[in-house]
C-alpha positions in Angstrom: 68.6 116.9 111.2 70.5 113.5 111.6 72.0 113.9 108.1 73.2 117.4 109.0 75.0 116.2 112.1 76.5 113.3 110.2 77.8 115.7 107.6 79.3 117.9 110.3 81.6 115.0 111.3 83.0 114.9 107.8 83.3 118.7 107.9 85.4 118.6 111.1 87.6 115.8 109.8 88.2 117.8 106.6 88.9 121.0 108.6 91.6 119.3 110.7 93.0 117.8 107.5 93.6 121.2 106.0 94.8 122.8 109.2 97.5 120.1 109.4 98.2 118.8 105.9 101.5 117.1 106.8 102.2 113.8 108.6 104.6 112.6 111.3 106.9 109.6 111.6 104.2 107.3 113.0 102.2 107.8 109.8 105.2 107.6 107.6 105.1 103.9 106.5 101.5 103.9 105.3 101.8 107.4 103.7 104.9 106.4 101.7 103.3 103.1 100.8 100.2 104.8 99.4 102.5 107.1 97.4 104.6 104.3 96.0 101.6 102.2 95.0 99.9 105.2 93.3 103.0 106.5 91.4 105.0 103.3 90.8 102.3 100.6 90.6 102.6 97.2 92.3 105.4 95.9 90.0 108.3 98.4 90.4 109.1 97.4 94.0 112.7 98.5 93.6 111.5 102.1 93.8 109.5 101.6 97.0 110.6 103.6 100.1 110.3 100.7 102.6 113.4 98.9 101.2 115.6 101.9 102.0 113.8 102.7 105.3 112.3 99.4 106.5 111.6 100.5 110.1 112.1 98.3 113.2 109.4 95.8 112.3 107.5 95.3 109.0 104.0 96.8 108.5 101.2 95.5 106.4 100.5 96.9 102.9 96.9 95.9 102.9 95.5 99.2 104.2 97.8 101.2 102.0 96.8 99.1 99.0 93.1 99.6 99.7 93.5 103.4 100.1 95.7 103.7 97.1 93.0 101.9 95.1 90.5 104.5 96.2 92.8 107.5 95.6 94.7 106.6 92.4 91.8 107.1 90.0 91.4 110.7 91.3 95.1 111.5 91.5 96.0 110.3 88.0 93.4 112.6 86.4 94.3 115.7 88.4 95.1 118.7 86.2 98.8 119.6 85.8 98.3 122.6 88.1 97.9 120.2 91.1 100.9 119.1 93.0 101.8 115.7 94.6 100.9 117.3 98.0 97.4 117.7 96.7 97.5 113.9 96.1 98.4 113.4 99.8 95.5 115.6 100.9 93.1 113.6 98.6 94.5 110.3 99.9 94.1 111.3 103.5 90.7 112.8 102.8 89.6 109.4 101.4 90.6 107.8 104.7 88.7 110.5 106.6 85.6 109.7 104.5 85.9 106.0 105.2 86.2 106.5 108.9 83.3 109.0 109.0 81.1 106.6 107.1 81.8 103.7 109.4 81.2 105.9 112.5 77.8 106.9 111.1 77.1 103.3 110.3 77.9 102.2 113.9 75.7 105.0 115.2 72.8 103.9 112.9 73.1 100.2 113.9 73.1 101.2 117.6 70.1 103.4 116.9 68.5 100.5 115.1 68.9 98.3 118.2 67.2 100.9 120.3 64.3 101.2 117.8 64.0 97.4 117.7 63.7 97.0 121.4 61.4 100.1 121.7 59.1 98.6 119.0 59.0 95.3 120.9 58.2 97.1 124.1 55.4 99.0 122.4 53.9 95.8 121.0 54.2 94.2 124.5 52.6 97.2 126.1 49.7 97.1 123.7 49.2 93.3 124.4 49.3 93.9 128.1 46.9 96.8 127.8 44.4 94.5 126.0 44.8 91.8 128.6 44.4 94.2 131.5 41.4 95.9 129.9 39.9 92.4 129.4 40.6 91.6 133.1 39.0 94.9 134.1 35.9 94.2 132.1 35.7 90.7 133.5 36.0 92.1 137.0 33.1 94.5 136.4 30.9 91.6 135.1 31.8 89.5 138.1 31.0 92.3 140.5 34.6 92.9 141.6 35.6 96.5 142.3 37.3 98.5 139.6 40.0 99.4 142.1 41.0 95.8 142.4 41.8 95.6 138.7 45.2 96.4 137.4 45.8 99.8 135.9 46.7 99.4 132.2 47.6 103.1 131.7 49.9 103.1 134.7 51.7 100.0 133.3 52.0 101.6 129.9 53.4 104.8 131.4 56.1 102.9 133.2 57.2 101.1 130.0 57.2 104.3 127.9 59.1 106.3 130.5 62.4 106.4 128.5 62.2 107.0 124.8 65.6 108.1 123.6 64.8 107.8 119.9 64.8 111.4 118.8 67.9 112.6 120.7 70.3 109.7 120.9 71.8 110.2 117.4 72.1 113.9 117.8 73.9 113.6 121.1 76.3 111.0 119.7 77.3 113.2 116.8 77.6 116.2 119.0 79.9 114.3 121.4 81.9 112.9 118.5 82.6 116.1 116.6 83.4 117.9 119.9 86.2 115.4 120.6 89.8 116.0 119.3 91.2 112.6 118.7 88.9 110.9 116.2 88.1 113.9 114.0 91.8 115.0 114.0 93.3 111.5 113.4 90.6 110.0 111.2 92.4 111.2 108.1 95.9 110.2 109.3 97.6 107.0 108.2 98.3 105.6 111.6 97.7 101.8 111.6 95.1 102.2 114.3 93.0 104.5 112.2 93.2 102.1 109.3 91.9 99.5 111.7 89.2 101.8 113.1 86.7 101.4 110.3 86.8 97.6 110.7 86.4 97.7 114.5 83.4 100.1 114.1 82.0 97.7 111.5 82.5 94.8 114.0 80.7 96.6 116.8 77.9 97.6 114.3 77.4 93.9 113.6 77.3 93.4 117.4 74.4 95.8 117.7 72.6 94.0 114.8 72.8 90.8 116.9 75.5 89.1 114.8 78.0 88.1 117.5 79.9 85.6 115.3 80.6 88.1 112.6 81.7 90.6 115.2 84.4 88.3 116.5 85.5 87.2 113.0 86.0 90.8 111.9 87.9 91.7 115.0 90.1 88.6 114.8 90.8 89.5 111.1 91.6 93.1 112.0 93.9 92.0 114.8 96.0 89.7 112.6 96.2 92.1 109.7 96.4 95.6 111.2 96.8 95.8 115.0 97.7 92.7 117.1 96.5 94.4 120.4 93.0 93.8 119.2 93.3 90.2 120.2 92.8 91.5 123.7 89.5 93.0 122.6 88.5 89.7 121.0 89.2 87.9 124.3 87.3 90.5 126.4 84.3 90.5 124.1 84.3 86.7 123.9 84.1 86.4 127.7 81.2 89.0 127.8 79.3 87.2 125.0 79.7 83.8 126.6 78.6 85.2 130.0 75.4 86.6 128.5 74.7 83.5 126.4 74.9 85.5 123.2 77.1 82.8 121.5 78.0 79.2 122.1 81.6 78.1 122.7 81.6 76.2 119.4 80.4 79.2 117.3 82.9 81.5 119.1 85.9 79.3 118.3 84.8 78.9 114.7 84.3 82.7 114.3 87.6 83.6 115.7 89.5 80.9 113.8 87.8 81.9 110.6 88.7 85.6 110.9 92.2 85.0 112.1 92.9 82.4 109.4 91.6 84.7 106.6 93.8 87.5 108.0 96.9 85.2 108.1 96.4 84.0 104.5 95.7 87.5 103.2 98.5 89.2 105.1 100.9 86.4 104.4 100.3 86.6 100.6 100.1 90.4 100.2 102.9 91.4 102.6 105.3 88.6 101.7 105.1 90.0 98.1 105.7 93.6 99.0 108.4 92.8 101.5 109.9 90.2 99.2 110.2 87.6 102.1 107.8 85.4 104.0 106.1 87.5 106.7 102.9 88.3 108.6 103.9 91.7 109.9 101.6 91.8 113.0 102.9 88.5 114.2 106.5 89.9 113.9 105.3 93.0 115.7 103.8 90.9 118.6 107.0 89.0 119.0 109.2 92.1 119.0 107.0 94.3 121.2 105.5 91.8 123.6 107.6 88.6 123.7 110.9 90.4 123.6 109.5 93.4 125.5 111.0 96.0 123.1 107.9 98.2 123.3 109.1 99.4 126.6 112.0 101.2 124.9 109.5 103.7 123.7 108.5 104.6 127.2 106.6 103.1 130.1 103.7 104.3 132.2 102.0 103.1 135.4 99.4 100.4 135.1 96.5 102.8 135.8 97.5 105.4 133.1 94.8 104.5 130.6 92.1 105.1 133.1 93.6 108.1 135.0 95.4 109.9 132.2 94.5 108.8 128.7 90.8 108.3 128.8 90.2 111.6 130.6 92.5 113.2 128.1 90.4 111.9 125.2 87.2 113.0 126.8 87.9 116.5 128.0 85.9 117.7 129.9 84.9 114.2 131.1 81.1 114.7 130.9 80.8 112.0 128.2 82.4 109.4 130.5 80.1 110.4 133.4 77.1 110.2 131.1 78.4 106.8 129.9 77.9 105.5 133.4 74.3 106.6 133.3 73.9 105.1 129.8 75.4 101.8 131.1 72.7 101.4 133.8 69.8 102.8 131.7 70.2 100.5 128.7 67.3 100.5 126.2 68.9 97.7 124.0 68.5 94.6 126.2 72.0 95.0 127.6 73.9 95.6 124.3 75.3 98.9 125.6 76.3 97.2 128.8 78.1 94.3 127.1 79.9 96.6 124.6 81.0 99.0 127.3 82.1 96.2 129.7 84.1 94.6 126.9 85.9 97.9 126.2 86.7 98.3 129.9 88.1 94.8 130.1 90.1 95.4 126.9 91.7 98.6 128.4 92.4 96.7 131.6 94.2 94.0 129.6 96.3 96.6 127.7 97.2 98.2 131.0 99.4 95.2 131.7 101.6 96.3 128.9 104.1 98.9 130.2 104.2 101.0 127.0 100.9 102.9 126.5 99.6 105.2 123.8 96.2 106.7 123.4 95.9 105.4 119.8 95.9 101.8 121.2 92.5 102.4 122.9 90.9 104.5 120.2 88.7 101.6 119.2 86.8 102.0 122.5 86.1 105.7 122.0 83.0 105.3 119.8 81.6 102.8 122.3 82.0 105.0 125.3 80.5 107.9 123.2 77.5 105.7 122.3 77.0 105.0 126.0 77.4 108.7 126.8 74.9 109.6 124.2 72.5 107.1 125.7 72.9 108.7 129.1 72.4 112.2 127.6 69.3 110.9 125.8 67.9 109.6 129.1 68.2 112.9 130.9 66.8 114.6 127.8 63.7 112.4 127.8 63.0 113.4 131.4 63.3 117.2 130.9 59.5 117.6 131.3 59.6 115.8 134.7 61.9 118.2 136.6 63.7 121.5 136.3 66.9 119.7 137.4 66.9 117.6 134.2 66.6 120.8 132.2 69.7 122.1 133.9 71.5 118.8 133.3 70.8 119.0 129.6 72.0 122.6 129.4 75.1 121.7 131.4 75.8 118.8 129.0 75.4 121.1 126.0 77.7 123.7 127.6 80.4 121.2 128.4 80.2 119.8 124.9 80.8 123.3 123.5 83.8 123.7 125.9 85.1 120.3 124.6 84.8 121.6 121.0 86.6 124.8 121.8 89.5 122.8 123.4 89.6 120.5 120.4 89.8 123.4 117.9 92.6 125.0 120.0 94.5 121.6 120.0 94.0 121.4 116.3 95.6 124.8 115.7 98.5 124.1 118.0 99.1 120.7 116.5 99.6 122.4 113.1 103.0 123.6 114.5 104.0 119.9 115.0 105.0 119.4 111.4 107.9 121.8 110.8 109.7 119.5 108.4 106.8 119.6 105.9 106.5 123.4 106.1 110.3 123.7 105.7 110.2 121.7 102.4 107.4 123.9 101.1 109.3 127.1 102.0 112.4 125.6 100.2 110.3 125.0 97.1 108.9 128.5 97.2 112.4 129.9 97.6 114.0 128.1 94.7 111.1 128.6 92.4 111.1 132.4 93.1 114.8 132.5 92.4 114.3 130.8 89.0 111.4 133.1 88.1 113.4 136.2 89.0 116.2 135.0 86.6 118.7 134.4 89.4 121.4 131.7 88.8 120.0 128.2 89.7 121.8 124.9 89.3 120.3 122.6 86.6 120.5 119.7 89.0 119.8 120.6 92.6 120.4 118.1 95.5 118.6 118.9 98.8 119.5 116.9 101.8 116.7 116.3 104.4 117.8 115.2 107.8 115.9 112.7 110.0 114.3 115.4 112.2 112.6 116.9 109.1 111.6 113.5 107.7 109.9 112.7 111.0 107.9 115.9 111.1 106.2 116.2 107.8 108.4 115.3 104.8 107.1 112.6 102.6 107.4 111.7 98.9 104.1 113.4 98.4 105.8 116.7 99.3 108.4 116.4 96.5 108.3 118.8 93.5 108.3 117.2 90.1 107.8 118.6 86.6 108.3 122.2 87.7 109.0 123.4 84.1 111.6 125.9 85.4 114.7 124.4 84.0 116.0 122.5 87.0 115.6 119.1 88.5 115.5 118.4 92.3 117.0 115.3 93.9 115.9 114.6 97.5 118.5 112.9 99.7 117.4 111.4 103.0 120.7 109.7 103.9 120.8 109.5 107.7 124.6 109.2 107.9 126.0 111.4 105.1 129.8 111.4 104.6 132.0 114.4 103.9 131.8 113.4 100.2 128.0 113.4 100.4 128.1 116.9 101.8 130.1 118.2 98.9 127.2 117.3 96.6 124.4 119.0 98.7 123.1 122.2 97.3 120.5 122.7 100.0 119.9 121.0 103.3 116.9 120.9 105.6 117.9 120.2 109.2 117.0 120.9 112.9 120.4 122.5 113.6 120.1 126.2 114.5 122.9 128.8 113.9 124.2 128.3 117.4 123.4 124.6 117.8 126.1 123.1 115.6 128.4 122.3 118.5 128.6 118.6 117.6 129.3 119.4 114.0 126.2 117.8 112.7 126.7 120.1 109.8 130.4 119.4 109.2 133.0 122.2 109.0 134.9 122.2 105.7 137.4 124.9 104.7 136.0 127.2 102.1 132.3 126.5 103.0 130.2 129.1 104.7 126.6 128.7 106.0 124.4 131.8 106.1 120.9 132.1 107.5 118.3 132.5 104.8 114.9 132.1 106.4 113.6 132.1 110.0 110.2 130.6 110.6 107.4 132.7 112.2 107.9 133.1 116.0 111.0 130.9 115.7 108.9 127.8 116.3 110.1 125.8 113.3 113.8 126.2 112.6 116.4 127.6 110.4 117.5 127.9 106.8 121.1 128.4 105.9 122.8 129.5 102.7 126.0 127.7 101.7 128.5 129.7 99.7 131.3 128.1 97.8 132.2 129.9 94.6 128.8 130.5 93.0 127.0 127.5 94.6 124.3 128.4 97.0 122.5 126.1 99.5 119.9 126.3 102.2 119.7 124.6 105.6 116.4 124.4 107.5 115.7 123.4 111.1 112.8 121.6 112.6 112.0 122.4 116.2 108.3 121.9 116.6 105.8 122.1 119.4 104.8 118.9 121.1 101.4 117.7 120.0 99.0 118.3 122.9 97.2 115.1 122.2 100.3 113.2 123.2 100.5 114.9 126.6 
């Protein structure tokens, strides 16, 4: 049964991957980096995308390098009938598998902690029963009343009152697959979801009792992937010291060891790929925190993580309510309490930063889910004691199904959030059908893709190569094209509708005429135009998408 539920997590991740096969601007760097490493190798850096579009701050190549290493052996041996977009799906699917495996590993380690404590309690109970029975026998021999002797069975009953072993793992996986954020984003190349397997591994080591390794892995992940994880290192360090789980000396050694390894690795790898000395996350910290530039992307009140983002992740909030129960009914000698408290402190520290995003706190979601599963397992273990507990279990199951329905709906709606990717695919279909029908097609076709399309699904993986139809495609992503550039465009993909060109984003030139070719379903995506000048034809495509409900 456990293996079945573990497999369901991967099934949900895969389903969301195929529902939304394209990517957005936040995923762009890692997606393009994986593409470039796979198709150009690690030597031909002049062909890499990041030199043309470096972004505001540099990002690490370490995650992309690892994922490309997993993906390249498969992609390079795909049959010719497969496209580069299939390579993107395979690459993202590999990340989904990695995230799923480490979530399962975290669950199994937490489960192991429960079993270890439960076994210790059973051994202790048996020893106490023997001692108490001996005391009872001694009392009888000495003539003392049986009523004066301690009751071994009652003592054993008290210790065995809560046995979450059979239901804990099932509840955890049910809660996890019913959520939207982790199943949906686990296959997406956001830096946070490249860091998530490592944070899950770190917490898994925590449940195995290896506090030093936990801090080392978190410090390494912070320096390499996401600098905000230093706040989690600080929060967990305080909790571990308070509970005497690690000495100050071992704590400092663990953190310095992980951070130093991260600096050396990132410094070597990223300095090579960026062709200048850099540790990207340190530059990101200086830009976003020291200079305060993160606020340019929006600010929210200090309480937003607790009042808006966490309830938005856990919708309905029954898992958070059960996490409170799981916090106080801890069968792991306070491991759940410590992990949960560290996550709360981490979110509190991040709340001081004005700019807030849900992906910044995604590392805490599995921990809250573990605590919630522990709370659900507790009420499940007491179903035979009261009809009220039976109702609570049924209510929990019902709310979990509601959560799953909401997540599936969000997944369907989010598919409309990538109009640029769909636009490029429709363009490919259009030009291929023209060629197959024998209509005139230029031998060398230049398609211009504007920033709006690039930010909503267009990547190098989407490009068409080796079509065998007698024409070659050139993809232009110039963000500030000149009039001379426009004269060379055969097709354009843009967010400008037929009545929206008031600022002449598509320039007016005498003798050029744009005509509408294709309108997306329901008008949700955008527009395609046909450009006519002599016998040259071009398309223009718009990208008005729905806002992703997960960002609400």
